[in-house]
N, CA, C and O atoms as a GROMACS GRO file, in nm:
protein
  432
    1UNK      N    1   0.466  -3.037   6.222
    1UNK     CA    2   0.564  -2.930   6.209
    1UNK      C    3   0.602  -2.883   6.348
    1UNK      O    4   0.522  -2.886   6.442
    2UNK      N    5   0.726  -2.839   6.359
    2UNK     CA    6   0.778  -2.787   6.485
    2UNK      C    7   0.810  -2.636   6.457
    2UNK      O    8   0.880  -2.603   6.361
    3UNK      N    9   0.761  -2.551   6.539
    3UNK     CA   10   0.792  -2.408   6.535
    3UNK      C   11   0.891  -2.382   6.648
    3UNK      O   12   0.860  -2.394   6.766
    4UNK      N   13   1.012  -2.348   6.607
    4UNK     CA   14   1.123  -2.308   6.696
    4UNK      C   15   1.127  -2.165   6.724
    4UNK      O   16   1.160  -2.087   6.635
    5UNK      N   17   1.096  -2.125   6.844
    5UNK     CA   18   1.079  -1.989   6.882
    5UNK      C   19   1.195  -1.948   6.974
    5UNK      O   20   1.223  -2.015   7.073
    6UNK      N   21   1.264  -1.836   6.937
    6UNK     CA   22   1.380  -1.793   7.015
    6UNK      C   23   1.360  -1.645   7.039
    6UNK      O   24   1.337  -1.568   6.946
    7UNK      N   25   1.369  -1.606   7.170
    7UNK     CA   26   1.363  -1.468   7.211
    7UNK      C   27   1.498  -1.432   7.272
    7UNK      O   28   1.557  -1.510   7.348
    8UNK      N   29   1.548  -1.311   7.237
    8UNK     CA   30   1.686  -1.275   7.280
    8UNK      C   31   1.680  -1.138   7.339
    8UNK      O   32   1.617  -1.047   7.285
    9UNK      N   33   1.747  -1.124   7.451
    9UNK     CA   34   1.773  -0.994   7.517
    9UNK      C   35   1.922  -0.960   7.480
    9UNK      O   36   2.016  -1.001   7.548
   10UNK      N   37   1.938  -0.882   7.368
   10UNK     CA   38   2.068  -0.841   7.325
   10UNK      C   39   2.132  -0.734   7.419
   10UNK      O   40   2.059  -0.651   7.473
   11UNK      N   41   2.263  -0.735   7.439
   11UNK     CA   42   2.323  -0.636   7.509
   11UNK      C   43   2.304  -0.495   7.455
   11UNK      O   44   2.291  -0.482   7.333
   12UNK      N   45   2.301  -0.391   7.532
   12UNK     CA   46   2.271  -0.258   7.481
   12UNK      C   47   2.367  -0.207   7.373
   12UNK      O   48   2.332  -0.121   7.292
   13UNK      N   49   2.489  -0.262   7.374
   13UNK     CA   50   2.593  -0.221   7.278
   13UNK      C   51   2.586  -0.286   7.145
   13UNK      O   52   2.656  -0.247   7.052
   14UNK      N   53   2.503  -0.386   7.136
   14UNK     CA   54   2.485  -0.459   7.014
   14UNK      C   55   2.385  -0.381   6.920
   14UNK      O   56   2.272  -0.352   6.958
   15UNK      N   57   2.432  -0.348   6.803
   15UNK     CA   58   2.352  -0.266   6.712
   15UNK      C   59   2.244  -0.337   6.638
   15UNK      O   60   2.248  -0.459   6.624
   16UNK      N   61   2.145  -0.263   6.588
   16UNK     CA   62   2.036  -0.331   6.503
   16UNK      C   63   2.105  -0.394   6.381
   16UNK      O   64   2.061  -0.499   6.335
   17UNK      N   65   2.210  -0.332   6.327
   17UNK     CA   66   2.276  -0.388   6.210
   17UNK      C   67   2.346  -0.524   6.245
   17UNK      O   68   2.346  -0.618   6.165
   18UNK      N   69   2.402  -0.529   6.365
   18UNK     CA   70   2.461  -0.659   6.406
   18UNK      C   71   2.360  -0.765   6.425
   18UNK      O   72   2.384  -0.881   6.390
   19UNK      N   73   2.247  -0.729   6.478
   19UNK     CA   74   2.136  -0.824   6.500
   19UNK      C   75   2.085  -0.868   6.369
   19UNK      O   76   2.065  -0.988   6.350
   20UNK      N   77   2.063  -0.776   6.273
   20UNK     CA   78   2.017  -0.812   6.147
   20UNK      C   79   2.112  -0.912   6.073
   20UNK      O   80   2.067  -1.005   6.006
   21UNK      N   81   2.236  -0.892   6.088
   21UNK     CA   82   2.338  -0.982   6.030
   21UNK      C   83   2.331  -1.122   6.094
   21UNK      O   84   2.342  -1.223   6.024
   22UNK      N   85   2.313  -1.127   6.218
   22UNK     CA   86   2.296  -1.260   6.284
   22UNK      C   87   2.166  -1.326   6.232
   22UNK      O   88   2.165  -1.445   6.202
   23UNK      N   89   2.062  -1.251   6.221
   23UNK     CA   90   1.939  -1.315   6.171
   23UNK      C   91   1.952  -1.359   6.021
   23UNK      O   92   1.899  -1.461   5.978
   24UNK      N   93   2.025  -1.276   5.947
   24UNK     CA   94   2.049  -1.315   5.807
   24UNK      C   95   2.131  -1.438   5.796
   24UNK      O   96   2.105  -1.521   5.709
   25UNK      N   97   2.229  -1.454   5.881
   25UNK     CA   98   2.313  -1.581   5.890
   25UNK      C   99   2.227  -1.702   5.925
   25UNK      O  100   2.248  -1.810   5.870
   26UNK      N  101   2.132  -1.687   6.012
   26UNK     CA  102   2.041  -1.796   6.045
   26UNK      C  103   1.954  -1.828   5.931
   26UNK      O  104   1.934  -1.946   5.902
   27UNK      N  105   1.901  -1.731   5.863
   27UNK     CA  106   1.816  -1.755   5.744
   27UNK      C  107   1.893  -1.829   5.635
   27UNK      O  108   1.835  -1.912   5.564
   28UNK      N  109   2.021  -1.801   5.621
   28UNK     CA  110   2.104  -1.862   5.519
   28UNK      C  111   2.111  -2.014   5.537
   28UNK      O  112   2.127  -2.087   5.439
   29UNK      N  113   2.098  -2.063   5.660
   29UNK     CA  114   2.114  -2.200   5.689
   29UNK      C  115   2.002  -2.284   5.620
   29UNK      O  116   2.019  -2.404   5.601
   30UNK      N  117   1.894  -2.224   5.585
   30UNK     CA  118   1.786  -2.296   5.518
   30UNK      C  119   1.828  -2.361   5.394
   30UNK      O  120   1.781  -2.470   5.364
   31UNK      N  121   1.921  -2.297   5.317
   31UNK     CA  122   1.973  -2.353   5.197
   31UNK      C  123   2.057  -2.482   5.220
   31UNK      O  124   2.082  -2.559   5.127
   32UNK      N  125   2.098  -2.502   5.343
   32UNK     CA  126   2.187  -2.612   5.373
   32UNK      C  127   2.117  -2.731   5.437
   32UNK      O  128   2.174  -2.840   5.445
   33UNK      N  129   1.994  -2.710   5.483
   33UNK     CA  130   1.924  -2.818   5.557
   33UNK      C  131   1.789  -2.846   5.507
   33UNK      O  132   1.702  -2.760   5.514
   34UNK      N  133   1.766  -2.968   5.455
   34UNK     CA  134   1.633  -3.007   5.424
   34UNK      C  135   1.548  -3.018   5.552
   34UNK      O  136   1.594  -3.057   5.659
   35UNK      N  137   1.422  -2.980   5.533
   35UNK     CA  138   1.330  -2.980   5.646
   35UNK      C  139   1.327  -2.853   5.733
   35UNK      O  140   1.251  -2.843   5.829
   36UNK      N  141   1.413  -2.756   5.694
   36UNK     CA  142   1.408  -2.630   5.759
   36UNK      C  143   1.318  -2.534   5.665
   36UNK      O  144   1.349  -2.510   5.549
   37UNK      N  145   1.212  -2.485   5.723
   37UNK     CA  146   1.119  -2.407   5.643
   37UNK      C  147   1.126  -2.257   5.670
   37UNK      O  148   1.235  -2.200   5.672
   38UNK      N  149   1.016  -2.196   5.689
   38UNK     CA  150   1.010  -2.049   5.703
   38UNK      C  151   1.085  -1.998   5.817
   38UNK      O  152   1.090  -2.061   5.923
   39UNK      N  153   1.145  -1.883   5.799
   39UNK     CA  154   1.223  -1.808   5.901
   39UNK      C  155   1.166  -1.670   5.909
   39UNK      O  156   1.147  -1.606   5.805
   40UNK      N  157   1.139  -1.621   6.029
   40UNK     CA  158   1.094  -1.483   6.048
   40UNK      C  159   1.174  -1.432   6.166
   40UNK      O  160   1.197  -1.505   6.263
   41UNK      N  161   1.219  -1.302   6.159
   41UNK     CA  162   1.297  -1.251   6.262
   41UNK      C  163   1.267  -1.101   6.274
   41UNK      O  164   1.226  -1.040   6.175
   42UNK      N  165   1.285  -1.040   6.392
   42UNK     CA  166   1.272  -0.899   6.402
   42UNK      C  167   1.264  -0.852   6.549
   42UNK      O  168   1.288  -0.928   6.642
   43UNK      N  169   1.228  -0.725   6.564
   43UNK     CA  170   1.220  -0.657   6.690
   43UNK      C  171   1.068  -0.660   6.733
   43UNK      O  172   0.980  -0.649   6.647
   44UNK      N  173   1.042  -0.674   6.857
   44UNK     CA  174   0.903  -0.671   6.900
   44UNK      C  175   0.833  -0.540   6.880
   44UNK      O  176   0.890  -0.433   6.902
   45UNK      N  177   0.710  -0.549   6.837
   45UNK     CA  178   0.633  -0.425   6.820
   45UNK      C  179   0.497  -0.441   6.903
   45UNK      O  180   0.395  -0.380   6.872
   46UNK      N  181   0.506  -0.526   7.004
   46UNK     CA  182   0.388  -0.557   7.078
   46UNK      C  183   0.327  -0.434   7.154
   46UNK      O  184   0.399  -0.365   7.225
   47UNK      N  185   0.199  -0.409   7.140
   47UNK     CA  186   0.138  -0.302   7.215
   47UNK      C  187   0.121  -0.334   7.366
   47UNK      O  188   0.093  -0.247   7.448
   48UNK      N  189   0.140  -0.465   7.397
   48UNK     CA  190   0.123  -0.507   7.541
   48UNK      C  191   0.242  -0.469   7.623
   48UNK      O  192   0.231  -0.458   7.745
   49UNK      N  193   0.360  -0.449   7.558
   49UNK     CA  194   0.481  -0.403   7.633
   49UNK      C  195   0.522  -0.503   7.745
   49UNK      O  196   0.570  -0.462   7.851
   50UNK      N  197   0.504  -0.633   7.719
   50UNK     CA  198   0.543  -0.736   7.817
   50UNK      C  199   0.670  -0.814   7.782
   50UNK      O  200   0.689  -0.927   7.827
   51UNK      N  201   0.755  -0.753   7.702
   51UNK     CA  202   0.876  -0.823   7.650
   51UNK      C  203   0.976  -0.852   7.758
   51UNK      O  204   1.054  -0.946   7.745
   52UNK      N  205   0.976  -0.774   7.865
   52UNK     CA  206   1.071  -0.792   7.978
   52UNK      C  207   1.212  -0.800   7.927
   52UNK      O  208   1.291  -0.883   7.972
   53UNK      N  209   1.246  -0.711   7.831
   53UNK     CA  210   1.383  -0.701   7.784
   53UNK      C  211   1.410  -0.787   7.665
   53UNK      O  212   1.509  -0.764   7.596
   54UNK      N  213   1.322  -0.888   7.635
   54UNK     CA  214   1.340  -0.973   7.511
   54UNK      C  215   1.284  -0.899   7.390
   54UNK      O  216   1.174  -0.930   7.345
   55UNK      N  217   1.354  -0.806   7.339
   55UNK     CA  218   1.304  -0.722   7.231
   55UNK      C  219   1.327  -0.775   7.093
   55UNK      O  220   1.274  -0.719   6.996
   56UNK      N  221   1.403  -0.879   7.080
   56UNK     CA  222   1.428  -0.943   6.948
   56UNK      C  223   1.396  -1.088   6.951
   56UNK      O  224   1.409  -1.151   7.057
   57UNK      N  225   1.355  -1.147   6.839
   57UNK     CA  226   1.331  -1.288   6.836
   57UNK      C  227   1.315  -1.337   6.693
   57UNK      O  228   1.307  -1.260   6.597
   58UNK      N  229   1.311  -1.462   6.685
   58UNK     CA  230   1.293  -1.530   6.554
   58UNK      C  231   1.223  -1.667   6.571
   58UNK      O  232   1.229  -1.733   6.675
   59UNK      N  233   1.158  -1.703   6.461
   59UNK     CA  234   1.091  -1.832   6.458
   59UNK      C  235   1.149  -1.905   6.329
   59UNK      O  236   1.180  -1.844   6.227
   60UNK      N  237   1.160  -2.036   6.345
   60UNK     CA  238   1.200  -2.124   6.232
   60UNK      C  239   1.104  -2.240   6.242
   60UNK      O  240   1.084  -2.296   6.350
   61UNK      N  241   1.044  -2.278   6.126
   61UNK     CA  242   0.962  -2.390   6.113
   61UNK      C  243   1.040  -2.511   6.060
   61UNK      O  244   1.117  -2.499   5.964
   62UNK      N  245   1.020  -2.626   6.124
   62UNK     CA  246   1.088  -2.751   6.087
   62UNK      C  247   0.981  -2.849   6.059
   62UNK      O  248   0.878  -2.849   6.126
   63UNK      N  249   1.004  -2.937   5.956
   63UNK     CA  250   0.898  -3.039   5.922
   63UNK      C  251   0.899  -3.154   6.014
   63UNK      O  252   0.807  -3.235   6.007
   64UNK      N  253   1.000  -3.170   6.106
   64UNK     CA  254   1.003  -3.285   6.198
   64UNK      C  255   1.097  -3.255   6.314
   64UNK      O  256   1.178  -3.162   6.308
   65UNK      N  257   1.085  -3.335   6.419
   65UNK     CA  258   1.184  -3.324   6.528
   65UNK      C  259   1.321  -3.358   6.481
   65UNK      O  260   1.417  -3.299   6.531
   66UNK      N  261   1.337  -3.451   6.387
   66UNK     CA  262   1.466  -3.488   6.333
   66UNK      C  263   1.530  -3.363   6.256
   66UNK      O  264   1.650  -3.337   6.270
   67UNK      N  265   1.451  -3.292   6.180
   67UNK     CA  266   1.500  -3.174   6.110
   67UNK      C  267   1.549  -3.073   6.207
   67UNK      O  268   1.654  -3.011   6.185
   68UNK      N  269   1.475  -3.052   6.317
   68UNK     CA  270   1.519  -2.957   6.429
   68UNK      C  271   1.652  -3.005   6.485
   68UNK      O  272   1.746  -2.927   6.501
   69UNK      N  273   1.659  -3.142   6.515
   69UNK     CA  274   1.789  -3.198   6.570
   69UNK      C  275   1.905  -3.173   6.477
   69UNK      O  276   2.015  -3.138   6.518
   70UNK      N  277   1.875  -3.194   6.346
   70UNK     CA  278   1.987  -3.180   6.241
   70UNK      C  279   2.036  -3.031   6.243
   70UNK      O  280   2.155  -3.001   6.235
   71UNK      N  281   1.934  -2.941   6.256
   71UNK     CA  282   1.975  -2.796   6.263
   71UNK      C  283   2.055  -2.768   6.390
   71UNK      O  284   2.154  -2.695   6.384
   72UNK      N  285   2.018  -2.821   6.498
   72UNK     CA  286   2.089  -2.794   6.625
   72UNK      C  287   2.228  -2.848   6.620
   72UNK      O  288   2.316  -2.790   6.684
   73UNK      N  289   2.257  -2.957   6.546
   73UNK     CA  290   2.387  -3.018   6.537
   73UNK      C  291   2.471  -2.966   6.424
   73UNK      O  292   2.590  -2.996   6.418
   74UNK      N  293   2.410  -2.884   6.330
   74UNK     CA  294   2.480  -2.833   6.221
   74UNK      C  295   2.590  -2.730   6.258
   74UNK      O  296   2.568  -2.643   6.341
   75UNK      N  297   2.708  -2.742   6.196
   75UNK     CA  298   2.821  -2.653   6.226
   75UNK      C  299   2.788  -2.504   6.210
   75UNK      O  300   2.833  -2.420   6.289
   76UNK      N  301   2.709  -2.473   6.109
   76UNK     CA  302   2.672  -2.333   6.081
   76UNK      C  303   2.579  -2.283   6.195
   76UNK      O  304   2.594  -2.170   6.242
   77UNK      N  305   2.488  -2.365   6.237
   77UNK     CA  306   2.395  -2.324   6.344
   77UNK      C  307   2.478  -2.300   6.473
   77UNK      O  308   2.452  -2.204   6.545
   78UNK      N  309   2.573  -2.384   6.500
   78UNK     CA  310   2.650  -2.374   6.615
   78UNK      C  311   2.737  -2.242   6.612
   78UNK      O  312   2.755  -2.176   6.714
   79UNK      N  313   2.789  -2.209   6.492
   79UNK     CA  314   2.865  -2.086   6.470
   79UNK      C  315   2.771  -1.965   6.504
   79UNK      O  316   2.807  -1.877   6.582
   80UNK      N  317   2.654  -1.965   6.444
   80UNK     CA  318   2.568  -1.848   6.462
   80UNK      C  319   2.512  -1.847   6.605
   80UNK      O  320   2.495  -1.741   6.664
   81UNK      N  321   2.484  -1.967   6.661
   81UNK     CA  322   2.444  -1.977   6.802
   81UNK      C  323   2.544  -1.916   6.893
   81UNK      O  324   2.509  -1.846   6.989
   82UNK      N  325   2.668  -1.942   6.866
   82UNK     CA  326   2.774  -1.883   6.956
   82UNK      C  327   2.776  -1.730   6.939
   82UNK      O  328   2.804  -1.659   7.036
   83UNK      N  329   2.745  -1.677   6.817
   83UNK     CA  330   2.742  -1.533   6.806
   83UNK      C  331   2.622  -1.473   6.885
   83UNK      O  332   2.631  -1.366   6.945
   84UNK      N  333   2.512  -1.547   6.884
   84UNK     CA  334   2.393  -1.499   6.964
   84UNK      C  335   2.422  -1.500   7.112
   84UNK      O  336   2.389  -1.404   7.182
   85UNK      N  337   2.482  -1.609   7.163
   85UNK     CA  338   2.514  -1.615   7.302
   85UNK      C  339   2.616  -1.501   7.338
   85UNK      O  340   2.603  -1.440   7.444
   86UNK      N  341   2.712  -1.476   7.252
   86UNK     CA  342   2.810  -1.369   7.280
   86UNK      C  343   2.742  -1.231   7.284
   86UNK      O  344   2.782  -1.142   7.358
   87UNK      N  345   2.636  -1.217   7.200
   87UNK     CA  346   2.571  -1.085   7.190
   87UNK      C  347   2.456  -1.063   7.292
   87UNK      O  348   2.406  -0.952   7.311
   88UNK      N  349   2.419  -1.176   7.354
   88UNK     CA  350   2.301  -1.168   7.450
   88UNK      C  351   2.351  -1.118   7.583
   88UNK      O  352   2.464  -1.142   7.625
   89UNK      N  353   2.259  -1.044   7.648
   89UNK     CA  354   2.281  -0.993   7.783
   89UNK      C  355   2.288  -1.113   7.874
   89UNK      O  356   2.190  -1.187   7.888
   90UNK      N  357   2.404  -1.133   7.936
   90UNK     CA  358   2.420  -1.247   8.031
   90UNK      C  359   2.446  -1.380   7.957
   90UNK      O  360   2.432  -1.486   8.018
   91UNK      N  361   2.482  -1.378   7.837
   91UNK     CA  362   2.507  -1.504   7.763
   91UNK      C  363   2.376  -1.581   7.744
   91UNK      O  364   2.274  -1.524   7.705
   92UNK      N  365   2.381  -1.715   7.774
   92UNK     CA  366   2.269  -1.797   7.766
   92UNK      C  367   2.150  -1.746   7.851
   92UNK      O  368   2.035  -1.773   7.816
   93UNK      N  369   2.174  -1.677   7.957
   93UNK     CA  370   2.069  -1.626   8.040
   93UNK      C  371   1.983  -1.530   7.964
   93UNK      O  372   1.869  -1.507   8.004
   94UNK      N  373   2.032  -1.472   7.858
   94UNK     CA  374   1.961  -1.372   7.785
   94UNK      C  375   1.882  -1.425   7.666
   94UNK      O  376   1.841  -1.350   7.577
   95UNK      N  377   1.864  -1.562   7.665
   95UNK     CA  378   1.801  -1.632   7.552
   95UNK      C  379   1.692  -1.723   7.601
   95UNK      O  380   1.716  -1.799   7.694
   96UNK      N  381   1.569  -1.720   7.543
   96UNK     CA  382   1.465  -1.810   7.572
   96UNK      C  383   1.432  -1.894   7.444
   96UNK      O  384   1.418  -1.837   7.336
   97UNK      N  385   1.420  -2.023   7.457
   97UNK     CA  386   1.387  -2.108   7.345
   97UNK      C  387   1.262  -2.187   7.382
   97UNK      O  388   1.248  -2.238   7.493
   98UNK      N  389   1.172  -2.196   7.285
   98UNK     CA  390   1.041  -2.268   7.303
   98UNK      C  391   1.015  -2.337   7.171
   98UNK      O  392   1.010  -2.273   7.066
   99UNK      N  393   0.997  -2.467   7.177
   99UNK     CA  394   0.966  -2.555   7.057
   99UNK      C  395   0.825  -2.599   7.066
   99UNK      O  396   0.785  -2.670   7.158
  100UNK      N  397   0.744  -2.555   6.963
  100UNK     CA  398   0.603  -2.580   6.969
  100UNK      C  399   0.561  -2.668   6.856
  100UNK      O  400   0.581  -2.630   6.741
  101UNK      N  401   0.501  -2.789   6.881
  101UNK     CA  402   0.452  -2.873   6.778
  101UNK      C  403   0.322  -2.807   6.725
  101UNK      O  404   0.235  -2.766   6.802
  102UNK      N  405   0.313  -2.798   6.595
  102UNK     CA  406   0.200  -2.732   6.531
  102UNK      C  407   0.146  -2.826   6.420
  102UNK      O  408   0.212  -2.850   6.319
  103UNK      N  409   0.023  -2.879   6.444
  103UNK     CA  410  -0.032  -2.977   6.351
  103UNK      C  411  -0.107  -2.897   6.241
  103UNK      O  412  -0.162  -2.789   6.263
  104UNK      N  413  -0.104  -2.960   6.124
  104UNK     CA  414  -0.188  -2.911   6.012
  104UNK      C  415  -0.137  -2.785   5.945
  104UNK      O  416  -0.214  -2.716   5.878
  105UNK      N  417  -0.008  -2.754   5.963
  105UNK     CA  418   0.046  -2.630   5.898
  105UNK      C  419   0.166  -2.676   5.809
  105UNK      O  420   0.256  -2.748   5.851
  106UNK      N  421   0.158  -2.631   5.691
  106UNK     CA  422   0.268  -2.659   5.588
  106UNK      C  423   0.388  -2.575   5.629
  106UNK      O  424   0.379  -2.452   5.635
  107UNK      N  425   0.507  -2.642   5.658
  107UNK     CA  426   0.626  -2.571   5.702
  107UNK      C  427   0.694  -2.484   5.598
  107UNK      O  428   0.772  -2.395   5.630
  108UNK      N  429   0.662  -2.511   5.476
  108UNK     CA  430   0.739  -2.437   5.369
  108UNK      C  431   0.644  -2.344   5.299
  108UNK      O  432   0.684  -2.273   5.207
   0.00000   0.00000   0.00000
């Protein structure tokens, strides 16, 4: 399984409602793509306070690298990805992506 982890530093003028809509649009992609599993999104509640401005994030589980590649190339992902880049502070500079292979975990 691959856990796709994305942290976003949204611009201060982007509302929580707009962020929730972006996350909802991402979650909706699961119905379109086999191999796309659990989706979690939200605002950091870390007591460590080490977010460095990356206060929102999401994770998506994929059953294979191919499923992740299919997601990255899907037109709906590109549409929502463009919305994230537009809403992020500094565009792409306000986004961190980390893909973590996780063995022995059921993605769905």
